C-alpha positions in Angstrom: 55.1 86.7 -1.1 56.3 86.0 -4.6 59.8 85.4 -3.4 58.5 83.0 -0.8 56.5 81.0 -3.4 59.5 81.0 -5.7 61.8 79.6 -2.9 59.1 76.9 -2.1 59.0 76.0 -5.7 62.7 75.6 -5.9 62.8 73.5 -2.8 60.0 71.3 -4.2 61.9 70.9 -7.5 65.0 69.9 -5.6 63.0 67.4 -3.4 61.4 65.8 -6.4 64.7 65.6 -8.3 66.3 63.8 -5.4 63.4 61.5 -4.5 62.5 58.1 -5.8 59.2 56.3 -5.4 59.1 53.7 -2.7 56.2 51.3 -2.6 54.4 50.0 0.6 52.0 47.1 0.9 48.5 48.5 1.3 47.5 45.5 3.5 48.9 47.4 6.5 46.4 50.2 6.2 42.7 50.2 7.1 40.3 48.8 4.4 36.8 50.3 4.3 33.7 48.7 2.7 33.8 45.1 3.8 30.8 43.3 5.3 33.1 40.6 6.8 36.8 40.0 7.4 36.3 36.2 6.7 37.2 36.4 3.0 39.6 34.2 1.1 41.7 37.2 0.1 41.8 40.8 1.5 40.1 42.5 -1.4 37.0 40.2 -1.8 33.5 41.0 -0.4 31.9 37.6 0.4 32.8 35.3 3.3 34.8 32.2 2.4 32.0 30.1 3.9 29.8 30.8 0.8 32.4 29.5 -1.7 30.5 26.2 -2.2 27.0 27.5 -1.2 26.4 30.6 -3.4 25.6 30.4 -7.1 28.8 30.5 -9.1 28.1 33.9 -10.8 27.3 35.5 -7.4 30.4 34.0 -5.8 32.6 35.3 -8.7 31.1 38.8 -8.4 32.0 38.8 -4.7 35.6 38.9 -5.8 35.1 42.3 -7.4 36.3 45.0 -5.1 33.4 47.5 -5.5 33.2 49.9 -2.7 36.4 48.9 -1.0 38.8 51.7 -0.1 42.2 52.1 1.6 42.8 54.8 4.1 46.3 56.3 4.8 48.3 59.4 5.6 51.4 60.8 3.9 53.5 63.9 3.5 54.7 62.7 0.1 55.0 65.0 -3.0 53.4 62.3 -5.1 51.1 59.3 -4.6 51.6 56.3 -6.9 50.2 52.7 -7.0 51.0 49.3 -8.3 48.1 46.9 -8.5 47.1 43.7 -10.2 43.6 42.8 -11.1 42.0 39.4 -11.1 40.4 39.1 -14.6 41.5 42.1 -16.7 37.9 42.7 -17.8 36.8 45.0 -20.6 33.3 46.2 -21.5 32.0 48.2 -24.4 30.0 50.6 -22.2 32.2 51.3 -19.2 35.6 52.9 -19.0 38.7 50.8 -18.0 39.3 53.3 -15.2 35.9 52.5 -13.7 36.2 48.7 -14.3 39.8 48.1 -13.0 41.3 51.5 -12.1 41.8 53.3 -8.8 40.6 56.7 -7.5 42.3 58.9 -4.9 40.7 61.5 -2.7 42.3 63.8 -0.2 40.7 65.2 3.0 40.5 69.1 2.8 38.6 71.0 5.6 36.5 67.9 6.4 35.6 67.1 2.8 37.0 64.6 0.4 38.4 66.2 -2.7 39.3 64.3 -5.9 43.1 64.1 -6.3 43.5 61.8 -9.3 42.9 58.4 -10.9 45.1 55.3 -11.4 44.6 54.5 -15.0 45.0 50.7 -15.7 47.1 49.3 -18.5 46.0 45.7 -18.2 46.2 43.0 -15.6 49.4 44.4 -14.0 49.4 48.2 -13.5 51.6 51.0 -12.3 50.4 54.7 -12.2 51.5 57.9 -10.6 48.1 59.2 -9.5 49.1 62.7 -8.3 52.5 64.5 -8.5 54.3 67.8 -7.8 52.6 68.4 -4.4 54.1 70.4 -1.5 55.4 68.0 1.2 52.6 68.4 3.6 50.8 65.8 5.8 47.5 64.8 4.1 44.8 62.2 4.7 43.9 60.0 1.7 41.1 57.6 0.6 42.0 55.3 -2.3 39.0 53.6 -3.9 39.5 50.2 -5.6 38.2 48.8 -8.9 34.4 48.5 -9.3 34.1 45.6 -11.9 37.3 43.6 -11.4 39.0 42.1 -8.4 42.2 43.6 -6.9 44.6 40.8 -6.0 47.6 42.9 -4.9 48.1 46.6 -4.1 51.1 48.7 -3.1 51.1 52.5 -2.5 54.0 54.6 -3.7 55.4 57.7 -2.0 58.6 59.6 -2.5 61.6 58.3 -0.7 62.0 61.4 1.4 58.5 61.1 2.9 56.6 58.9 5.2 53.4 57.0 4.8 51.4 56.2 8.0 48.1 55.1 9.5 45.3 57.7 9.2 45.2 60.2 12.0 41.6 61.2 11.4 38.7 58.8 11.9 36.9 59.7 8.7 34.8 58.3 7.1 33.3 57.2 10.4 33.5 53.4 10.6 31.1 52.7 13.4 27.6 51.8 12.2 28.2 51.7 8.4 25.5 51.9 5.8 25.0 48.6 4.0 23.7 48.7 0.4 22.4 45.5 -1.4 21.7 45.6 -5.1 22.5 45.1 -8.8 25.0 46.1 -11.5 24.0 49.8 -10.9 24.8 49.5 -7.2 28.1 47.8 -8.0 29.0 50.9 -10.0 28.0 50.3 -13.6 28.8 52.4 -15.5 30.8 55.0 -13.5 33.7 56.5 -15.3 35.9 55.9 -12.2 35.5 54.2 -8.9 34.8 57.3 -6.8 31.7 58.1 -8.9 29.7 55.0 -7.9 26.8 56.4 -5.8 27.7 54.4 -2.7 31.2 56.0 -2.8 29.8 59.4 -3.4 27.5 59.0 -0.4 30.4 57.7 1.7 32.1 61.1 1.1 29.0 63.2 1.4 28.0 61.6 4.7 31.6 60.9 5.9 30.4 57.5 6.9 31.6 54.1 5.8 29.4 52.5 3.1 29.4 48.8 2.3 28.6 47.9 -1.4 27.0 44.5 -1.9 26.1 45.1 -5.5 26.2 42.0 -7.7 25.8 42.7 -11.4 22.8 40.8 -12.7 22.6 38.8 -9.6 20.7 40.7 -6.9 18.1 37.8 -6.9 17.4 37.9 -3.1 19.7 35.0 -2.3 19.0 34.3 1.3 22.7 33.7 2.2 23.4 37.3 1.2 20.7 38.4 3.7 22.8 36.5 6.3 25.9 38.4 5.3 24.0 41.7 5.5 22.6 40.8 8.9 26.1 40.2 10.1 26.9 43.9 10.0 26.1 46.3 12.9 24.8 48.9 10.5 23.1 52.3 10.9 20.9 51.7 7.8 20.2 48.8 5.4 19.4 49.9 1.8 17.7 47.2 -0.3 17.9 48.2 -4.0 17.4 44.8 -5.8 14.5 45.6 -8.2 16.5 46.0 -11.5 17.4 42.2 -11.1 14.8 40.4 -9.1 11.7 39.3 -11.0 8.2 39.7 -9.7 8.1 36.0 -8.9 11.4 36.2 -7.0 10.2 39.2 -5.0 6.9 37.5 -4.0 8.8 34.3 -3.1 11.9 35.7 -1.3 11.6 39.4 -0.4 9.8 38.9 2.9 12.2 36.1 3.9 15.2 38.2 2.9 13.9 41.2 5.0 13.0 38.9 8.0 16.6 37.5 8.2 17.9 41.0 8.5 15.2 42.2 10.8 15.5 39.3 13.2 19.1 40.3 14.1 18.4 44.0 13.9 14.9 44.7 15.3 15.4 48.5 15.4 17.7 49.3 12.5 16.1 51.3 9.7 15.6 49.4 6.4 15.1 51.3 3.2 13.4 49.8 0.1 14.0 51.4 -3.3 11.8 51.2 -6.4 13.0 50.2 -9.8 14.4 53.3 -11.6 12.3 54.7 -14.4 14.9 53.7 -17.1 15.5 56.3 -19.8 14.5 54.1 -22.7 11.2 52.9 -21.1 9.1 55.5 -23.0 10.1 53.7 -26.2 10.6 50.1 -25.1 7.2 48.8 -24.1 8.5 45.6 -22.6 10.9 47.5 -20.2 8.1 50.0 -19.3 5.8 47.1 -18.3 8.5 45.3 -16.4 9.3 48.5 -14.4 5.6 49.1 -13.7 5.0 45.5 -12.6 8.1 45.4 -10.3 7.3 48.7 -8.7 3.7 47.6 -8.1 5.0 44.4 -6.5 7.5 46.1 -4.1 4.8 48.6 -3.1 2.4 45.8 -2.3 5.1 44.0 -0.3 6.0 47.2 1.6 2.3 47.8 2.4 2.0 44.3 3.8 5.0 44.9 6.1 3.4 48.0 7.3 0.1 46.3 8.0 1.7 43.6 10.1 3.3 46.3 12.2 6.9 46.4 11.0 8.7 49.5 12.3 11.6 51.6 11.0 11.0 50.7 7.4 11.2 53.3 4.6 10.4 53.5 1.0 12.0 55.6 -1.8 10.0 56.3 -5.0 12.1 56.1 -8.2 10.3 58.9 -10.0 13.1 61.5 -9.3 16.1 59.2 -8.9 17.9 60.1 -12.1 16.1 63.2 -13.4 13.7 63.5 -16.3 15.9 64.6 -19.2 16.9 61.1 -20.3 20.6 62.0 -20.0 21.6 60.0 -16.9 22.5 56.5 -18.4 24.9 55.0 -20.8 22.5 52.5 -22.4 19.1 53.3 -21.0 19.8 51.3 -17.8 23.3 51.8 -16.4 24.1 55.1 -14.9 26.7 57.7 -16.1 28.5 59.8 -13.5 25.6 62.3 -13.9 23.1 59.5 -13.1 25.1 58.4 -10.0 25.4 62.0 -8.7 21.7 62.6 -9.1 21.0 59.3 -7.4 23.3 60.2 -4.5 21.7 63.6 -4.2 18.2 62.0 -3.9 19.5 59.5 -1.3 21.5 61.9 0.8 18.7 63.9 2.4 16.6 60.7 3.0 19.5 58.8 4.6 20.5 61.9 6.6 16.9 62.2 7.9 16.8 58.5 8.8 20.2 58.8 10.7 18.9 61.8 12.6 16.0 59.8 14.2 
């Protein structure tokens, strides 16, 4: 056995020594996570028809590539990437890898396993994400940047290998799950793209998830309800409370819901309360704001039930991120711990909804 491993190691060393990295345009491979194909460029999230309709901040956030992922297959001994980002953003509470990096996962026994990250250097980036692998066929899932836009992307493999279309239809792309929400939903402040809770759930459920998170701008804009309603989804998840005010909810929440419901009379729709932010025991203004918003969404949900709306669900926020105060960066935006806890609360509920 040892001699066999030694020979394989020697062969791998020779292969690596004789191979160069060859890059392939990622545009030829399937792209997961889009609500519409009618975008100005491939790695945007909002349809081009909204360019002169949506509020400017909302439109600009639609250029962020949160939740988008490329699927491919390769027998390469390494996976590399070259990519350019739109803005080269930096923030003081989120890692560059989460903002504008890449995240690679490999399918092993039906589960997606983390393989490595593409760490950004700036606007134009090159990274070897994983190296020194045996030359075996593998299925890959490459998550794109959460808080910047990707304008170009090529995937590098060694010159002695091939890169092909995926041979396995996972995550399942029929009837995706659509999420609408805020900076938290967009992925703030995951340390890397794969740790946003929509991406965690995509792997846990092995079902495509569409991330329509817009930092600071989940204000129930009705044109976004039209975008959401354009997807033949299995579940719609409405998670807008951290942004929308009580007044905006009272004015728009029913209209927003009704736009989706009109096109999808039987599809489950899940409403989620405002998280109990970790600094609310100290910040009385935040505590009152969370209380008022949660009372408002509860009242709206009860009205929907009273008028006979079916297939609507409600998730209390009391257990979303735990009770130890350790799940956020700044009291509001989640760490990887917060995102994992959130995904672990959502997973059984969404699984139960899908099973009905």
